[in-house]
N, CA, C and O of each residue as an XYZ file, in Angstrom:
764
protein
N      15.796    -10.985      7.710
C      14.023    -10.344      7.620
C      13.425    -11.228      7.833
O      13.390    -12.402      7.466
N      12.570    -10.190      8.913
C      11.095    -10.324      9.598
C      10.360     -9.909      8.813
O      10.373     -8.885      8.129
N       9.147    -11.375      8.974
C       8.025    -11.060      8.397
C       6.427    -10.657      8.887
O       5.635    -11.417      9.443
N       6.256     -9.543      8.590
C       4.562     -9.299      9.388
C       3.677     -9.557      8.262
O       3.931     -9.230      7.102
N       2.757    -10.084      8.606
C       1.730    -10.689      7.721
C       1.078     -9.544      7.734
O       1.372     -8.732      8.611
N       0.088     -9.238      6.798
C      -1.095     -7.967      6.479
C      -1.844     -8.663      5.758
O      -1.649     -8.990      4.587
N      -2.932     -8.969      6.587
C      -3.916     -9.642      5.381
C      -5.238     -9.306      5.701
O      -5.347     -8.733      6.785
N      -6.319     -9.503      5.050
C      -7.681     -9.139      5.128
C      -8.246     -8.966      6.509
O      -8.833     -8.056      7.092
N      -7.649    -10.789      6.966
C      -8.158    -11.762      8.344
C      -7.831    -11.587      9.397
O      -8.507    -11.413     10.410
N      -6.185    -11.634      9.170
C      -5.320    -12.260     10.605
C      -4.443    -10.325     10.024
O      -4.327     -9.913      8.870
N      -4.002     -9.590     11.356
C      -2.975     -8.936     11.464
C      -2.028     -9.022     12.252
O      -2.348     -8.867     13.430
N      -0.546     -9.291     11.967
C      -0.173     -9.486     13.621
C       0.496     -8.289     13.781
O       0.975     -7.539     12.930
N       0.467     -8.217     14.875
C       1.203     -6.523     15.692
C       2.597     -6.089     15.341
O       3.475     -6.728     15.920
N       3.033     -5.051     14.443
C       3.940     -4.852     14.334
C       4.830     -4.815     15.673
O       6.007     -5.095     15.445
N       4.560     -4.557     16.908
C       5.112     -3.871     18.290
C       5.717     -5.571     18.529
O       6.940     -5.708     18.557
N       5.012     -6.561     18.661
C       5.105     -8.051     19.548
C       6.087     -8.629     17.993
O       6.572     -9.721     18.288
N       6.374     -8.345     16.942
C       7.051     -8.444     16.044
C       8.605     -8.371     16.111
O       9.527     -9.157     15.894
N       8.477     -6.998     16.531
C       9.658     -5.898     16.362
C      10.407     -6.131     17.990
O      11.632     -6.097     18.110
N       9.636     -6.327     18.981
C       9.927     -6.669     20.483
C      10.440     -8.201     20.489
O      11.104     -8.635     21.430
N      10.114     -8.930     19.457
C      10.806    -10.719     19.564
C      11.941    -10.555     18.806
O      12.699    -11.524     18.848
N      12.351     -9.477     18.013
C      13.258     -9.440     16.764
C      14.459     -8.684     16.965
O      15.548     -9.006     16.488
N      14.167     -7.292     17.946
C      15.118     -6.805     18.443
C      15.785     -6.594     19.764
O      15.131     -6.458     20.798
N      17.545     -6.559     19.712
C      17.592     -6.339     21.525
C      17.766     -4.491     21.715
O      18.329     -3.599     21.080
N      16.890     -4.586     23.021
C      17.157     -3.898     23.542
C      17.355     -3.840     24.936
O      16.943     -4.570     25.837
N      18.277     -2.530     24.942
C      19.227     -2.079     26.443
C      18.270     -1.176     27.427
O      18.236     -1.092     28.654
N      17.681     -0.682     26.630
C      16.756      0.722     27.742
C      15.534      0.051     28.306
O      14.861     -0.817     27.751
N      15.273      0.804     29.985
C      14.363     -0.009     30.632
C      13.190      0.710     30.238
O      12.303     -0.112     30.468
N      12.603      1.801     29.758
C      11.913      2.291     29.080
C      11.314      2.039     27.812
O      11.505      2.709     26.797
N      10.479      0.904     27.937
C       9.973      0.715     26.146
C       9.523      1.875     25.797
O      10.121      2.544     24.955
N       8.752      2.165     26.204
C       7.800      4.252     25.647
C       8.869      4.103     24.706
O       8.836      3.887     23.495
N       9.980      4.285     25.629
C      11.333      5.889     24.303
C      11.725      5.334     23.125
O      12.467      5.919     22.335
N      11.098      3.805     22.881
C      11.772      3.150     21.340
C      10.499      3.512     21.013
O       9.390      3.465     21.545
N      11.284      4.131     19.316
C      10.301      4.211     18.606
C       9.715      3.069     17.808
O      10.567      2.306     17.354
N       8.179      2.711     17.468
C       8.101      1.050     16.630
C       8.517      1.668     15.280
O       8.038      2.748     14.935
N       8.970      1.326     14.885
C       9.180      1.281     13.163
C      10.257     -0.252     12.958
O      10.850     -1.109     13.613
N       9.852      0.363     10.991
C      10.350     -1.197     10.329
C      11.723     -0.935      9.955
O      11.944     -0.065      9.113
N      12.409     -1.404     10.335
C      13.940     -1.201      9.473
C      14.182     -1.436      8.330
O      13.378     -2.244      7.866
N      15.275     -0.952      7.317
C      15.505     -0.958      6.240
C      15.783     -2.398      6.199
O      16.581     -2.879      7.003
N      14.740     -3.672      4.668
C      15.160     -4.621      4.929
C      13.437     -5.573      5.497
O      13.276     -6.791      5.416
N      12.666     -4.825      5.890
C      11.665     -5.313      7.357
C      10.540     -4.947      5.707
O      10.460     -4.143      4.779
N       9.868     -6.205      6.255
C       8.559     -5.973      4.947
C       7.587     -6.485      5.443
O       7.773     -7.164      6.453
N       6.251     -6.343      4.921
C       5.391     -7.057      4.969
C       4.461     -7.485      4.056
O       4.728     -7.238      2.880
N       3.173     -8.213      4.356
C       2.632     -8.709      2.918
C       0.948     -8.528      3.109
O       0.387     -8.456      4.203
N       0.566     -8.495      2.353
C      -1.057     -7.836      2.001
C      -1.593     -9.093      1.052
O      -0.942     -9.638      0.160
N      -2.609     -9.333      1.367
C      -3.452    -10.192      0.869
C      -4.336     -9.286     -0.147
O      -4.856     -8.222      0.189
N      -4.435     -9.904     -1.531
C      -5.335     -8.839     -2.428
C      -6.395     -9.632     -2.767
O      -6.150    -10.759     -3.199
N      -7.607     -9.237     -2.648
C      -8.829    -10.042     -2.937
C      -9.878     -9.221     -3.580
O     -10.254     -8.230     -2.955
N     -10.604     -9.571     -5.151
C     -11.245     -8.780     -5.877
C     -12.632     -8.679     -5.192
O     -12.729     -9.189     -4.075
N     -13.617     -8.131     -5.690
C     -14.892     -7.644     -5.376
C     -15.630     -9.042     -4.970
O     -16.478     -8.752     -4.125
N     -15.640     -9.980     -5.148
C     -16.405    -11.418     -4.588
C     -15.606    -11.955     -3.565
O     -15.718    -13.176     -3.449
N     -14.561    -11.208     -2.518
C     -14.142    -11.786     -1.496
C     -12.655    -12.641     -1.892
O     -11.915    -12.920     -0.948
N     -12.401    -12.890     -2.767
C     -11.913    -14.653     -3.404
C     -10.370    -13.693     -3.746
O     -10.015    -12.819     -4.537
N      -9.779    -14.480     -2.615
C      -8.009    -14.396     -2.982
C      -7.311    -14.435     -4.470
O      -7.191    -15.443     -5.166
N      -6.920    -13.234     -4.765
C      -6.551    -12.941     -5.676
C      -4.903    -12.904     -5.689
O      -4.480    -13.546     -6.651
N      -4.098    -12.459     -5.068
C      -2.841    -12.537     -5.007
C      -2.592    -11.918     -3.696
O      -3.058    -12.120     -2.574
N      -1.533    -10.932     -4.272
C      -0.291    -10.771     -2.499
C       0.465     -9.107     -3.009
O       0.560     -8.816     -4.201
N       0.778     -8.487     -2.277
C       1.515     -7.491     -2.203
C       2.401     -7.415     -0.976
O       2.132     -7.232      0.211
N       3.557     -7.615     -1.632
C       4.861     -7.869     -0.937
C       5.824     -5.851     -0.503
O       6.529     -5.139     -1.218
N       5.434     -5.714      0.608
C       6.193     -4.387      0.430
C       7.136     -4.584      1.668
O       7.004     -5.072      2.790
N       8.686     -3.667      0.582
C       9.751     -3.995      1.613
C      10.239     -2.675      2.195
O      10.678     -2.155      1.169
N      10.392     -2.031      2.904
C      10.825     -0.709      3.269
C      12.661     -0.743      2.936
O      13.567     -1.425      3.416
N      12.638      0.048      2.173
C      13.919      0.447      1.486
C      14.599      1.970      2.694
O      13.842      2.534      3.483
N      16.067      2.336      2.543
C      16.005      3.830      3.234
C      15.764      4.902      2.741
O      16.208      5.954      3.202
N      14.791      4.796      1.405
C      14.560      6.129      0.882
C      13.210      6.238      0.078
O      12.811      7.149     -0.647
N      12.545      4.877      0.468
C      10.882      4.433      0.435
C      11.117      3.144      0.196
O      12.075      2.378      0.084
N       9.688      3.136      0.141
C       9.005      1.677     -0.244
C       9.161      0.939     -1.526
O       8.647      1.504     -2.492
N       9.776     -0.236     -1.763
C       9.122     -1.145     -2.721
C       8.018     -2.174     -2.820
O       7.628     -2.736     -1.797
N       7.586     -2.401     -3.801
C       6.331     -3.053     -3.412
C       5.772     -3.978     -4.917
O       5.367     -3.641     -6.030
N       5.970     -5.023     -4.355
C       5.904     -6.494     -5.182
C       4.735     -6.654     -5.854
O       5.251     -7.610     -6.432
N       3.892     -6.624     -6.215
C       2.426     -6.739     -6.862
C       2.044     -7.962     -7.553
O       2.319     -7.676     -8.718
N       1.591     -9.118     -7.559
C       1.292    -10.281     -7.955
C      -0.145    -10.818     -7.743
O      -0.620    -11.328     -6.728
N      -0.884    -10.515     -9.286
C      -2.379    -10.422     -8.478
C      -2.506    -11.151     -9.978
O      -1.453    -11.245    -10.608
N      -3.861    -11.731    -10.658
C      -4.422    -12.570    -11.192
C      -5.785    -12.195    -11.113
O      -6.349    -11.692    -10.141
N      -6.302    -12.503    -12.297
C      -8.227    -12.160    -12.733
C      -8.205    -10.671    -13.218
O      -9.293    -10.133    -13.422
N      -7.066     -9.973    -13.415
C      -7.949     -8.777    -14.178
C      -7.641     -8.990    -15.542
O      -7.063     -9.898    -16.140
N      -8.373     -7.520    -16.018
C      -8.720     -7.915    -17.811
C      -7.239     -7.445    -18.366
O      -6.549     -6.680    -17.692
N      -6.825     -7.924    -19.565
C      -5.188     -7.693    -19.957
C      -5.618     -6.191    -20.053
O      -6.625     -5.562    -20.377
N      -4.220     -5.905    -19.565
C      -3.898     -4.214    -20.481
C      -3.410     -3.620    -18.962
O      -2.891     -4.290    -18.069
N      -3.684     -2.361    -18.933
C      -2.966     -1.351    -17.864
C      -3.987     -1.131    -16.939
O      -5.186     -1.206    -17.208
N      -3.415     -0.803    -15.632
C      -4.550     -0.627    -14.488
C      -3.653      0.430    -13.329
O      -2.522      0.370    -12.846
N      -4.917      1.479    -13.179
C      -3.919      1.934    -12.122
C      -4.069      1.396    -10.652
O      -5.085      0.926    -10.142
N      -2.894      1.562    -10.116
C      -2.606      1.293     -8.549
C      -2.519      2.613     -7.723
O      -1.977      3.658     -8.083
N      -3.158      2.364     -6.545
C      -2.845      3.725     -5.459
C      -2.885      3.151     -4.049
O      -3.334      2.025     -3.832
N      -2.491      3.807     -3.263
C      -2.227      3.384     -1.348
C      -3.487      4.377     -1.269
O      -3.640      5.531     -1.667
N      -4.319      3.486     -0.606
C      -5.659      4.583     -0.249
C      -5.617      4.425      1.409
O      -5.354      3.423      2.073
N      -5.919      5.580      1.781
C      -6.206      6.015      3.141
C      -6.395      4.752      4.446
O      -5.628      4.600      5.398
N      -7.574      3.991      4.162
C      -8.152      3.200      5.158
C      -7.836      1.886      4.799
O      -7.530      1.523      3.664
N      -7.925      1.122      5.882
C      -7.154     -0.323      5.919
C      -8.626     -1.103      5.659
O      -9.068     -1.955      6.429
N      -9.200     -0.718      4.613
C     -10.207     -1.681      4.778
C     -10.623     -1.715      3.227
O     -10.492     -0.893      2.319
N     -11.183     -3.013      3.295
C     -11.715     -3.906      1.697
C     -12.682     -4.811      1.437
O     -12.752     -5.987      1.080
N     -13.764     -3.491      1.857
C     -15.581     -4.042      1.990
C     -15.590     -3.559      0.347
O     -15.444     -2.364      0.091
N     -15.809     -4.790     -0.999
C     -16.477     -4.716     -1.789
C     -17.524     -3.552     -2.161
O     -18.417     -3.745     -1.336
N     -17.803     -2.755     -2.730
C     -16.797     -2.493     -4.106
C     -15.129     -1.278     -3.468
O     -14.381     -0.572     -4.145
N     -15.143     -1.439     -2.570
C     -13.523     -0.734     -2.210
C     -13.794      0.389     -1.406
O     -13.064      0.740     -0.479
N     -15.000      1.053     -1.798
C     -15.156      2.333     -1.727
C     -14.616      2.676      0.122
O     -14.075      3.690      0.565
N     -15.061      1.284      0.926
C     -14.339      1.483      1.979
C     -13.116      1.769      2.563
O     -13.010      2.017      3.764
N     -11.956      1.746      1.594
C     -10.051      2.415      1.760
C     -10.539      3.414      1.773
O      -9.892      3.838      2.731
N     -11.664      4.851      1.321
C     -11.451      5.811      1.394
C     -10.564      6.574     -0.319
O     -10.537      6.055     -1.435
N      -9.990      7.849      0.118
C      -9.242      8.241     -0.713
C      -7.814      7.979     -1.080
O      -7.888      6.776     -1.330
N      -6.982      8.199     -1.212
C      -5.574      8.148     -1.324
C      -5.198      8.682     -0.345
O      -5.703      9.676      0.175
N      -3.800      7.779      0.197
C      -3.043      8.969      1.139
C      -2.452     10.341      1.151
O      -1.268     10.233      1.472
N      -2.671     11.173      1.006
C      -2.393     12.431      0.925
C      -2.206     13.703      1.807
O      -2.510     14.831      1.421
N      -1.760     13.459      2.840
C      -1.669     14.255      4.170
C      -1.202     15.786      3.893
O      -1.464     16.751      4.612
N      -0.756     15.789      3.176
C       0.005     17.540      2.893
C      -0.670     18.011      3.067
O      -1.794     17.527      3.200
N      -0.293     19.743      3.217
C      -1.223     20.963      3.662
C      -0.303     21.849      2.517
O       0.899     22.095      2.624
N      -1.097     22.210      1.528
C      -2.361     21.608      1.426
C      -2.098     20.274      0.346
O      -1.093     19.953     -0.288
N      -3.327     19.721      0.427
C      -3.202     18.356      0.163
C      -2.856     18.235     -2.041
O      -3.587     18.704     -2.913
N      -1.794     17.608     -2.193
C      -1.609     17.649     -3.535
C      -2.549     16.813     -4.583
O      -3.073     15.734     -4.307
N      -2.651     17.397     -5.646
C      -3.881     17.303     -6.582
C      -2.885     16.258     -7.063
O      -1.669     16.445     -7.032
N      -3.753     14.599     -7.731
C      -3.500     13.370     -8.393
C      -2.816     13.405    -10.032
O      -3.233     13.603    -11.173
N      -2.018     13.207     -9.620
C      -1.135     12.035    -10.838
C       0.019     12.331    -10.991
O       0.316     13.488    -10.693
N       0.898     11.592    -11.407
C       2.655     11.094    -11.154
C       3.127     12.391    -12.306
O       4.134     13.098    -12.324
N       1.831     12.337    -13.296
C       2.372     13.920    -14.528
C       1.566     15.439    -14.129
O       1.031     16.202    -14.934
N       1.659     15.586    -12.766
C       0.599     16.366    -12.705
C       1.569     17.680    -12.297
O       1.897     17.728    -11.111
N       1.992     18.611    -13.068
C       2.643     19.586    -12.560
C       2.594     19.760    -11.046
O       3.580     19.312    -10.460
N       1.469     20.422    -10.155
C       1.298     20.469     -8.631
C       0.954     18.772     -8.026
O       0.010     18.482     -7.291
N       1.712     18.069     -8.419
C       1.259     16.556     -7.952
C       2.350     16.128     -7.687
O       3.325     16.879     -7.640
N       2.455     14.440     -7.386
C       1.340     13.865     -7.324
C       1.282     13.841     -5.699
O       2.116     14.016     -4.810
N      -0.376     13.480     -5.751
C      -0.764     13.079     -3.932
C       0.471     11.613     -3.543
O       1.226     11.111     -4.377
N       0.363     11.233     -2.191
C       0.689     10.523     -1.527
C       0.718      8.987     -1.947
O       1.677      8.220     -1.864
N      -0.738      8.686     -2.480
C      -1.095      7.648     -3.005
C      -0.867      7.325     -3.855
O      -0.774      6.106     -4.001
N      -0.642      8.169     -4.910
C      -0.144      7.623     -6.573
C       1.283      6.665     -6.520
O       2.211      6.700     -5.712
N       1.040      5.701     -7.852
C       1.752      4.981     -7.832
C       1.777      4.682     -9.062
O       0.713      5.032     -9.572
N       2.849      3.940    -10.209
C       2.783      3.932    -11.666
C       1.705      2.867    -12.120
O       1.299      2.007    -11.338
N       1.364      2.948    -13.131
C       0.367      1.829    -13.648
C       0.765      0.677    -13.527
O       1.970      0.616    -13.768
N       0.242     -0.449    -13.217
C       0.901     -2.081    -13.595
C       0.254     -2.552    -14.369
O      -0.929     -2.219    -14.297
N       0.641     -3.562    -15.515
C       0.066     -4.263    -16.791
C      -0.088     -5.841    -16.569
O       0.781     -6.569    -16.089
N      -1.685     -6.336    -17.122
C      -1.587     -7.308    -16.421
C      -1.368     -8.106    -17.658
O      -1.815     -7.271    -18.444
N      -1.017     -9.086    -18.401
C      -0.845    -10.310    -19.986
C      -2.116    -10.652    -19.973
O      -3.115    -10.404    -19.297
N      -1.767    -11.418    -21.083
C      -2.879    -11.747    -22.223
C      -3.934    -12.909    -21.127
O      -5.117    -12.974    -21.462
N      -3.482    -13.795    -19.847
C      -4.044    -14.094    -19.005
C      -4.656    -13.684    -17.636
O      -5.047    -14.390    -16.706
N      -4.609    -11.795    -17.849
C      -4.571    -11.244    -16.656
C      -3.838    -11.522    -15.444
O      -4.264    -11.711    -14.304
N      -2.611    -11.511    -15.912
C      -1.943    -11.822    -14.325
C      -0.786    -10.619    -14.236
O       0.052    -10.384    -15.106
N      -0.944     -9.943    -13.016
C       0.013     -8.916    -12.710
C       1.351     -9.366    -12.173
O       1.361    -10.018    -11.129
N       2.589     -9.048    -12.852
C       3.734     -9.307    -11.848
C       4.622     -8.217    -11.851
O       5.359     -8.055    -12.824
N       4.662     -7.183    -10.559
C       5.295     -5.984    -11.348
C       5.784     -5.337     -9.743
O       5.199     -5.596     -8.691
N       7.098     -4.372     -9.900
C       7.445     -4.101     -8.532
C       7.226     -2.746     -9.002
O       7.095     -2.441    -10.188
N       7.195     -1.982     -8.061
C       6.444     -0.265     -8.042
C       7.365      0.140     -6.685
O       7.509     -0.541     -5.670
N       7.909      1.385     -6.970
C       8.497      2.264     -5.589
C       7.855      3.094     -5.606
O       7.104      3.467     -6.507
N       8.106      3.671     -4.267
C       7.496      5.109     -4.388
C       8.532      5.492     -2.775
O       9.045      4.656     -2.030
N       8.565      6.868     -2.653
C       9.112      7.597     -1.785
C       8.196      8.118     -0.850
O       8.592      8.335      0.296
N       6.913      8.374     -1.202
C       5.933      9.063     -0.576
C       4.811      7.486      0.655
O       3.726      7.495      1.236
N       5.748      6.605      0.500
C       5.007      5.363      1.711
C       5.964      5.217      2.502
O       7.114      5.523      2.188
N       5.666      4.770      3.547
C       7.058      3.869      4.039
C       6.044      3.418      5.507
O       5.170      4.130      6.002
N       6.604      1.613      6.132
C       6.325      0.926      7.164
C       7.492      1.751      7.884
O       8.243      0.776      7.915
N       7.940      2.342      8.238
C       9.056      2.233      9.233
C       7.919      3.913     10.119
O       7.271      4.757      9.499
N       8.051      3.833     11.163
C       7.362      4.516     12.598
C       7.647      6.232     11.919
O       6.783      7.107     11.878
N       9.088      6.371     11.436
C       9.372      7.750     10.840
C       9.948      7.951      9.548
O       9.665      7.023      8.790
N      10.686      8.875      9.012
C      11.134      9.133      7.726
C      10.467      9.419      6.656
O       9.469     10.136      6.729
N      10.699      9.148      6.034
C      10.403     10.514      4.667
C       8.913      9.184      4.301
O       8.810      7.959      4.361
N       7.900     10.478      3.888
C       6.658      9.508      3.175
C       5.431      9.266      4.271
O       5.432     10.067      5.206
N       4.698      8.559      4.269
C       3.101      8.318      4.741
C       3.230      7.342      5.644
O       3.715      6.283      5.245
N       3.019      7.408      6.396
C       3.195      5.741      7.286
C       2.053      5.251      7.198
O       1.013      5.837      7.500
N       2.150      4.114      6.770
C       0.804      2.885      6.289
C      -0.009      2.563      7.467
O      -1.238      2.524      7.527
N       0.981      2.301      8.541
C       0.573      1.589      9.733
C      -0.080      2.708     10.493
O      -0.045      2.660     11.722
N      -0.367      3.194     10.200
C      -1.176      4.339     11.505
C      -2.332      2.947     11.816
O      -2.479      1.832     11.314
N      -3.246      3.998     13.306
C      -4.226      3.812     13.384
C      -5.389      3.051     12.528
O      -6.070      2.180     13.067
N      -5.577      3.420     11.188
C      -6.733      2.914     10.460
C      -6.171      2.060      8.764
O      -6.690      1.679      7.714
N      -4.671      2.123      9.480
C      -4.286      1.296      8.259
C      -3.844      1.892      6.976
O      -3.487      3.067      7.066
N      -3.783      1.307      5.717
C      -3.970      1.857      4.460
C      -4.622      0.959      3.558
O      -5.309      0.187      4.228
N      -4.713      0.716      2.320
C      -5.473     -0.227      1.330
C      -4.559      0.266     -0.075
O      -4.578      1.420     -0.504
N      -3.817     -0.790     -0.644
C      -3.384     -1.265     -1.921
C      -4.616     -1.706     -2.733
O      -5.198     -2.791     -2.733
N      -4.915     -0.308     -3.589
C      -6.199     -1.023     -4.673
C      -5.389     -1.026     -6.423
O      -4.500     -0.376     -6.973
N      -6.219     -2.041     -6.765
C      -5.707     -1.693     -8.555
C      -7.228     -1.302     -8.830
O      -8.267     -1.510     -8.202
N      -6.962     -0.711     -9.913
C      -8.488     -0.197    -10.957
C      -8.639     -0.580    -12.048
O      -7.689     -0.856    -12.781
N      -9.900     -0.681    -12.399
C     -10.392     -1.110    -13.822
C      -9.432     -0.999    -14.947
O      -9.191     -1.834    -15.819
N      -8.848      0.370    -14.743
C      -8.389      1.211    -15.911
C      -7.169      1.727    -15.906
O      -6.613      1.732    -14.808
N      -6.793      2.009    -16.490
C      -5.413      3.133    -16.582
C      -5.770      4.248    -16.490
O      -6.747      4.883    -16.887
N      -4.689      4.506    -15.792
C      -4.677      6.073    -14.598
C      -4.056      7.039    -15.639
O      -2.967      6.507    -15.852
N      -4.118      8.142    -16.405
C      -3.763      8.939    -17.248
C      -2.506      9.364    -16.441
O      -1.409      9.495    -16.984
N      -2.705      9.558    -15.204
C      -1.688     10.023    -14.296
C      -1.856     11.956    -14.116
O      -1.271     12.725    -13.353
N      -2.789     12.186    -15.064
C      -2.989     13.846    -14.624
C      -4.710     14.711    -14.534
O      -4.939     15.902    -14.328
N      -5.448     13.848    -14.718
C      -7.058     13.751    -14.330
C      -6.863     14.068    -13.389
O      -5.755     14.128    -12.855
N      -8.608     14.552    -12.626
C      -9.008     14.427    -11.276
C     -10.485     13.475    -10.842
O     -11.276     12.989    -11.651
N     -10.532     13.422     -9.869
C      -9.593     12.674     -9.157
C      -8.621     11.773     -9.018
O      -7.602     11.891     -8.339
N      -9.000     10.746     -9.766
C      -8.078      9.538     -9.839
C      -7.571      8.888    -11.019
O      -7.370      7.674    -11.037
N      -7.248     10.010    -12.491
C      -7.043     10.029    -13.407
C      -7.658      9.175    -14.124
O      -6.847      8.669    -14.900
N      -8.814      8.705    -14.274
C      -9.866      8.345    -15.105
C      -9.371      6.772    -14.782
O      -9.740      6.165    -15.787
N      -8.790      5.908    -13.981
C      -8.198      4.284    -13.526
C     -10.094      3.750    -13.454
O     -10.358      2.601    -13.807
N     -11.000      4.490    -13.084
C     -12.141      3.631    -13.099
C     -12.247      2.684    -11.663
O     -11.631      2.719    -10.597
N     -13.214      1.931    -12.133
C     -13.948      1.507    -10.833
C     -12.227      0.449     -9.933
O     -11.150      0.100    -10.415
N     -12.835      0.307     -8.533
C     -11.995     -0.409     -8.346
C     -11.977     -1.962     -7.886
O     -12.731     -2.253     -6.957
N     -11.173     -2.997     -8.463
C     -11.616     -3.654     -8.557
C     -10.491     -5.077     -7.674
O     -10.776     -6.274     -7.626
N      -9.525     -4.554     -7.220
C      -8.578     -5.476     -6.571
C      -8.119     -4.745     -5.162
O      -7.555     -3.655     -5.255
N      -8.324     -5.260     -4.004
C      -7.970     -4.274     -2.721
C      -6.998     -5.620     -1.638
O      -7.287     -6.813     -1.552
N      -6.199     -5.113     -1.160
C      -5.425     -5.215      0.072
C      -5.188     -4.573      1.097
O      -4.446     -3.654      0.752
N      -5.437     -4.501      2.459
C      -5.443     -5.004      3.717
C      -3.902     -4.330      4.508
O      -3.274     -5.043      5.290
N      -3.516     -3.143      4.231
C      -2.231     -3.053      5.099
C      -2.417     -2.074      6.258
O      -2.810     -0.908      6.297
N      -1.946     -3.054      7.318
C      -2.353     -2.119      8.766
C      -1.603     -3.420      9.764
O      -1.581     -4.651      9.749
N      -1.003     -2.254     10.645
C      -0.615     -2.910     12.021
C      -1.432     -3.601     12.539
O      -2.206     -3.996     11.667
N      -1.795     -4.120     13.883
C      -3.162     -4.374     14.803
C      -2.117     -4.717     16.524
O      -2.715     -4.971     17.570
């Protein structure tokens, strides 16, 4: 497996890591799509509103979607909404991350339990234990690292961000299921 480290301060180019690891026989490199293969992964550094590193998210490309392992500390105990946002920026209070990735036409409403949803950025809630620690894996078919395939491409020109909210997401109400303030953010972008 190749590691593409995605962090708020340093981002390695996806094309450089692929060029170093992929055997190419074609002479026209422009004909080769930029993509992550099944099993490729990236790592986003998670920060809180004070800018302190509080964890990481490891994204692994699967054949039918994206597995996201979330390891974060410093949350209030209990359930927290987690979403993929459309812009790879994490300036507190993390509104710089924009809305959820949601590029369908027409855009789907929020909520994994919404009969007209979900939008592409919706993820299951994560649980923080009594010490405020989250250790979770979530899977989505609506996002991808690969340049082609199902779901929204997370490494587009402005990147994407993983955001954890202060409260639980009810998975139906608009626009974010009542999940409240954005308390943790991690940039997902290729540079």
